[in-house]
N, C-alpha and C positions, 0 to 999 in steps of 0.2 A: 855687282855689288867690287869694291875696289878689297886692293889684302889690309888696310887699316880697318877699317868697315867690317869688315870676314874677323877680324881681332876684337876689336870694341862690339862689336854688340850684333854689324845689318840696319837694314835696315829703321827708324826708327818705331818704337812703339813705346803707346805712351805705358809708363807702366804705376802708377799709380790707380787706371784702369785697371786696371790687372788682381792688383793689389784688395781695388775693392774687391770684383769680382773672383775675392779665395788663394790670390798667388799662394806661397810659401816661399820664403826673403830666407837660402840657407847662406850662413857667410862662411866663404870657406880657407879666414884666422883661424889664427892656434889660437889652441883657446887662452892665453894668456893676452892677444892684442884683445880675443872678445872681450875675457875680463872688461881689459879696459876699456871701454862703450860698446851699445853695441843697437842696433837694432830696435825699439821694445819685438814679441810675439819673432823672434827670427832664429831659425835654428844653428846651430856653431855648430857644421861637419867639417875639421877641415884639410887642406882641397890634399894629402897624402892620406885621407882617410876615407876617401871620396866614394871607393870602387870598392872598396868595402860596409860601408852604410848603406849602397845603394836600396837596399830594402828596411829603411826607416821611410823612407819619400813615393812615395800613389805618386801614378805616372793617370790616376785622370785631375792631377795637379799643378798649374804650371807653376816653374819654378822660375824665380829671378836668384842668381847668385850675388855676393859683394863681395870683398874683400881690402882691405887697404886700399887697390891705388887702380885696381882694374884687369892687369894682365893676373891674378892666380883670381878672379872669375871669370870669367875673358878664354882659358884651362878649366875649367869648370862648369862650366856648359856646353865645348867644345869637348866633355867626358858621357856631360848629361842625354847632349844631339846625341851622342852615338850607342850609345844603349833604351832609343824612344823615349823620352822625355819632353819633355815640350818644354826648350829653356831656352831663358834670357839672361845679358849679361846685366846684369845694375850698375859696375866700376864700385868704383869706389863708397863704403857703406854710410862716408861723411851727401856724401853728393848726392848719393839715392834716399837716404832720409830725407831728404830735403824736397824732394821731385815729388817724395811719399806720400809729399802733406798739405 
């Protein structure tokens, strides 16, 4: 696995299938960004608040992170993985939304 794979999510996974199976989408943008548009049913937990908000998430659920471009969601994925969550980087929310339809 190369550097970019590690940064942007690793091996390809079927995000649409994960959502069908109950994955939770966590949008790590700021509340203002989230209010401007988001994936229906997603949870907004800003990246800077993620560590303190882990209690809102269940370890038995797969988590797909998203943000504006994929950078913050990559960081969020790393945080979640380090805490024992099954997490995947969905990248930018617009792109993720089109992938899971």
